[in-house]
C-alpha positions as CSV (number, residue, x, y, z in Angstrom):
1,M,46.0,120.8,91.9
2,I,49.4,120.7,93.7
3,N,49.2,119.9,97.4
4,S,51.3,122.8,98.7
5,A,52.3,121.1,101.9
6,I,53.6,118.0,100.2
7,W,55.2,120.1,97.5
8,Q,57.1,122.2,100.1
9,R,58.3,119.2,102.0
10,K,59.7,117.6,98.9
11,E,61.4,120.8,97.7
12,L,62.8,121.7,101.1
13,G,64.0,118.2,101.5
14,A,65.8,118.3,98.2
15,A,67.2,121.7,99.0
16,G,68.6,120.4,102.3
17,L,70.3,117.5,100.5
18,V,72.0,119.7,97.9
19,F,73.2,122.1,100.6
20,L,74.6,119.1,102.5
21,V,76.3,117.9,99.3
22,A,77.9,121.3,98.9
23,I,79.3,121.0,102.4
24,I,80.6,117.5,101.7
25,V,82.4,118.7,98.6
26,A,83.8,121.8,100.2
27,M,85.1,120.0,103.3
28,G,85.6,116.3,102.2
29,I,86.7,116.5,98.5
30,I,88.3,119.8,97.7
31,P,91.1,119.8,100.4
32,P,92.5,116.4,99.6
33,V,92.2,117.0,95.8
34,R,94.1,120.3,96.2
35,A,96.8,118.5,98.2
36,D,97.0,115.6,95.6
37,S,100.7,115.0,94.8
38,S,100.2,112.2,92.2
39,P,102.3,112.6,89.1
40,I,99.1,112.7,87.0
41,A,97.4,115.2,89.3
42,A,96.2,118.7,88.3
43,P,95.2,119.9,91.7
44,E,94.3,123.5,90.8
45,S,92.0,122.8,87.9
46,A,90.5,119.8,89.6
47,S,89.7,121.7,92.8
48,A,88.3,124.6,90.8
49,S,86.0,122.2,88.9
50,F,84.7,120.8,92.2
51,W,84.1,124.3,93.5
52,I,82.0,125.1,90.5
53,V,80.1,121.8,90.0
54,G,79.9,120.5,93.5
55,V,79.5,123.7,95.6
56,I,78.3,126.7,93.5
57,I,75.8,124.8,91.3
58,N,74.5,122.9,94.3
59,L,74.0,126.1,96.2
60,L,72.2,127.6,93.2
61,V,69.9,124.6,92.9
62,G,69.1,124.6,96.6
63,S,68.4,128.3,96.5
64,I,66.0,127.9,93.6
65,L,64.2,125.1,95.5
66,V,63.9,127.1,98.7
67,I,62.6,130.2,96.9
68,M,60.0,128.3,94.8
69,A,58.7,126.1,97.6
70,P,56.2,128.6,99.0
71,L,55.2,129.9,95.6
72,A,53.8,126.6,94.2
73,R,50.1,127.7,94.7
74,R,50.5,131.2,93.1
75,W,52.7,130.3,90.1
76,R,52.0,126.7,89.6
77,I,53.4,126.0,86.2
78,A,56.5,128.2,86.6
79,A,57.2,126.5,90.0
80,Q,56.8,123.1,88.5
81,A,59.1,123.9,85.6
82,L,61.8,125.3,87.9
83,A,61.5,122.3,90.2
84,G,62.0,120.0,87.2
85,I,65.0,122.0,86.0
86,A,66.5,121.9,89.5
87,G,65.9,118.2,89.7
88,L,67.6,117.6,86.4
89,A,70.5,119.9,87.4
90,A,70.9,117.9,90.6
91,L,71.0,114.7,88.6
92,V,73.6,116.1,86.3
93,V,75.8,117.3,89.2
94,G,75.4,113.8,90.8
95,L,76.7,112.2,87.6
96,L,79.6,114.7,87.4
97,L,80.6,113.9,91.0
98,L,80.3,110.1,90.4
99,I,82.5,110.0,87.3
100,P,85.7,111.0,89.1
101,V,85.3,108.1,91.6
102,G,86.8,105.8,89.1
103,A,89.1,108.3,87.4
104,F,90.8,109.2,90.7
105,A,91.5,105.5,91.5
106,A,94.8,105.9,89.7
107,H,95.9,108.7,92.0
108,G,96.7,106.4,94.9
109,P,95.4,105.7,98.4
110,A,95.7,109.3,99.5
111,L,92.5,110.1,97.7
112,A,90.5,107.1,99.0
113,G,88.6,109.3,101.5
114,A,87.9,111.9,98.8
115,R,86.6,109.2,96.5
116,A,84.3,107.9,99.2
117,A,83.1,111.5,99.7
118,M,82.5,111.8,95.9
119,A,80.3,108.7,96.0
120,L,78.4,110.0,99.0
121,A,77.9,113.4,97.5
122,A,76.7,111.9,94.2
123,A,74.2,109.7,96.2
124,G,72.9,112.9,97.9
125,D,72.4,114.7,94.6
126,F,70.6,111.7,93.2
127,A,68.2,111.6,96.2
128,A,67.7,115.4,95.9
129,S,67.0,115.0,92.2
130,A,64.4,112.3,92.9
131,L,62.6,114.6,95.4
132,A,62.6,117.6,93.1
133,L,61.4,115.6,90.1
134,A,58.7,114.1,92.2
135,A,57.6,117.5,93.4
136,A,57.5,118.6,89.7
137,G,55.3,115.7,88.9
138,I,57.9,114.2,86.5
139,L,58.6,110.8,88.2
140,P,54.9,109.7,88.3
141,R,54.6,110.6,84.6
142,F,57.8,108.9,83.4
143,G,56.1,105.8,82.0
144,S,53.4,107.8,80.4
145,V,55.9,110.2,78.7
146,V,57.8,107.3,77.2
147,R,54.6,105.9,75.8
148,Q,53.7,109.3,74.5
149,L,57.1,109.6,72.8
150,V,56.5,106.4,70.9
151,Q,53.0,107.5,70.0
152,D,54.3,110.9,68.8
153,V,56.8,109.2,66.5
154,R,54.0,107.0,65.1
155,T,51.6,109.9,64.6
156,H,54.2,112.1,63.0
157,R,55.9,109.5,60.9
158,R,57.0,111.8,58.0
159,V,58.7,114.2,60.4
160,G,60.3,111.4,62.3
161,A,61.5,109.7,59.1
162,L,62.9,113.0,57.9
163,F,64.8,113.6,61.1
164,L,66.1,110.0,61.1
165,T,67.2,110.4,57.5
166,L,69.1,113.6,58.3
167,W,70.6,112.1,61.4
168,L,71.9,109.0,59.5
169,A,73.2,111.2,56.7
170,L,75.1,113.4,59.1
171,L,76.6,110.4,60.8
172,G,77.6,109.0,57.4
173,I,79.3,112.3,56.5
174,A,81.0,112.4,59.9
175,A,82.3,108.9,59.4
176,A,83.7,109.9,56.0
177,A,85.3,113.0,57.5
178,W,86.8,110.9,60.4
179,F,88.5,108.6,57.9
180,G,89.8,111.5,55.8
181,L,87.5,111.0,52.9
182,L,85.9,114.4,53.3
183,P,87.1,117.6,55.0
184,G,85.5,119.3,57.9
185,W,85.6,116.8,60.8
186,N,85.4,119.5,63.4
187,Q,82.3,121.0,61.9
188,M,80.6,117.6,61.5
189,F,81.4,116.8,65.2
190,L,79.8,120.1,66.3
191,L,76.7,119.3,64.3
192,C,76.5,115.9,65.9
193,V,76.7,117.4,69.3
194,L,73.9,119.8,68.5
195,L,71.5,117.1,67.2
196,P,69.5,116.8,70.5
197,I,68.3,120.3,70.2
198,P,66.1,120.0,67.1
199,A,64.9,116.5,68.3
200,S,63.8,117.8,71.7
201,I,62.2,120.9,70.2
202,L,60.0,118.6,68.1
203,V,59.1,116.6,71.2
204,G,58.2,119.8,73.2
205,W,56.1,121.1,70.2
206,W,54.2,117.8,69.9
207,R,53.6,117.5,73.6
208,S,52.3,121.1,74.0
209,F,50.6,121.9,70.6
210,T,47.8,119.4,71.2
211,T,46.4,121.4,74.1
212,V,44.5,124.7,73.9
213,Q,46.6,126.3,76.6
214,A,49.7,125.4,78.6
215,D,49.1,123.4,81.7
216,K,51.3,121.6,84.2
217,N,51.1,118.3,82.4
218,S,52.2,119.7,79.0
219,V,55.1,121.5,80.6
220,T,56.2,118.4,82.5
221,D,55.8,116.2,79.4
222,S,57.8,118.7,77.3
223,L,60.6,118.9,79.9
224,L,60.9,115.2,80.6
225,G,60.3,114.1,77.0
226,G,62.8,116.6,75.6
227,S,65.4,115.4,78.2
228,L,64.9,111.8,77.4
229,I,65.1,112.2,73.6
230,G,68.1,114.6,74.0
231,A,70.0,112.2,76.1
232,L,69.1,109.2,73.8
233,V,70.1,111.0,70.6
234,M,73.4,112.2,72.1
235,V,74.4,108.8,73.6
236,L,73.6,106.9,70.4
237,T,75.5,109.5,68.4
238,Q,78.6,109.4,70.7
239,L,78.6,105.6,70.7
240,F,78.7,105.7,66.9
241,L,81.7,108.2,67.1
242,V,83.4,106.0,69.7
243,A,82.9,103.0,67.3
244,L,84.7,105.0,64.6
245,D,87.6,105.6,67.0
246,V,87.7,101.8,67.8
247,V,87.7,100.9,64.1
248,S,90.4,103.4,63.1
249,T,92.6,102.2,66.1
250,L,92.2,98.5,65.2
251,Q,93.0,99.4,61.6
252,S,96.3,100.9,62.7
253,G,97.3,97.6,64.2
254,T,97.1,98.6,67.9
255,A,94.7,97.4,70.6
256,Y,92.0,99.8,71.6
257,P,92.6,100.9,75.3
258,L,89.6,100.0,77.4
259,G,89.2,102.2,80.5
260,W,87.2,104.9,82.2
261,E,88.1,107.4,79.5
262,G,85.5,106.0,77.0
263,V,82.8,105.7,79.7
264,E,83.5,109.2,80.9
265,F,83.3,110.5,77.3
266,V,79.9,108.9,76.6
267,V,78.5,109.9,80.0
268,M,79.7,113.5,79.8
269,F,78.0,113.9,76.4
270,G,74.9,112.1,77.6
271,I,74.7,114.8,80.3
272,I,75.1,117.5,77.7
273,G,72.3,115.9,75.7
274,L,70.1,115.7,78.7
275,V,70.5,119.4,79.4
276,Q,70.1,120.3,75.7
277,G,67.0,118.2,75.6
278,A,65.5,119.9,78.7
279,V,66.1,123.3,77.1
280,G,64.8,122.2,73.7
281,G,61.7,120.6,75.2
282,L,60.8,123.8,77.0
283,L,61.6,125.8,73.9
284,G,59.3,123.7,71.8
285,A,56.6,124.1,74.3
286,G,57.1,127.9,74.3
287,L,57.0,128.0,70.5
288,A,53.7,126.0,70.5
289,A,52.3,128.5,73.1
290,L,53.4,131.4,70.9
291,W,51.8,129.8,67.8
292,R,48.5,129.4,69.6
293,H,48.7,133.0,70.8
294,W,49.5,134.5,67.4
295,H,46.8,132.4,65.7
296,G,44.3,132.7,68.5
297,K,43.6,129.0,68.5
298,G,45.0,125.6,69.2
299,R,44.1,122.1,68.6
300,P,41.3,120.6,70.8
301,A,42.6,119.2,74.0
302,A,43.1,115.5,73.9
303,P,40.4,113.5,75.7
304,P,41.4,112.0,79.1
305,G,43.5,108.9,78.6
306,V,44.5,109.8,75.1
307,A,48.2,110.8,74.4
């Protein structure tokens, strides 16, 4: 059972941190970014992005945490799921605030203070994410969920092998389209971007279908497991696509430019995969619950200690 007092302290602490980050972004980042006179600056779009990501989303995350803190005892599973989503959202926002620290280095010393504020804001979001994920019971189960993912793949080898085959086939077709051997590169890229969704749905289904009814651990495992597999599938896919770009650039006789752009590309899509995985994991858990409801049964709950 959730200790309500500890739960509330963690959630309110996380809420306080994201509210503080929103203030830092509004006062320490947006004004100098809006006044940026660098030749490569886009002050209007950059400041709008910081308003949305750094202020509005942080305020929404903090509001969710404040609202759900006193409701942990009454709506335990829902409160835990929302705390996990809020924690993942804070993690994503922290990454989005950290990426521009390097990108804005080329804008000159005028943005040195803003870059320091970005790093500080990212650290605040990371701390808030850790508190929210701990309140949701995700951090203590991280190692267990990783082991369960490995066990799930071993248990469902045929399904895992089918997904791997389709994944590799899609990457092969995407490579052929990239080098002009086949048409439809844009469609192949879109399919590659959507790969984390079916992978995370499978994880959410596997994690929840083995219990007779939804409980906090199955929801946590579906959320965390889906997020992990979504981010992993997306990052590996995008690294493959970056490798295609490197090969084609070298074939053209020019050196491949190394810089923050490639890192930002992979990190951004890793964040997208993380979000897709969280949604897919919860969707898989919901589908498993609907299956049990419609059929009036479920598999026996696993014995204690058995994944």
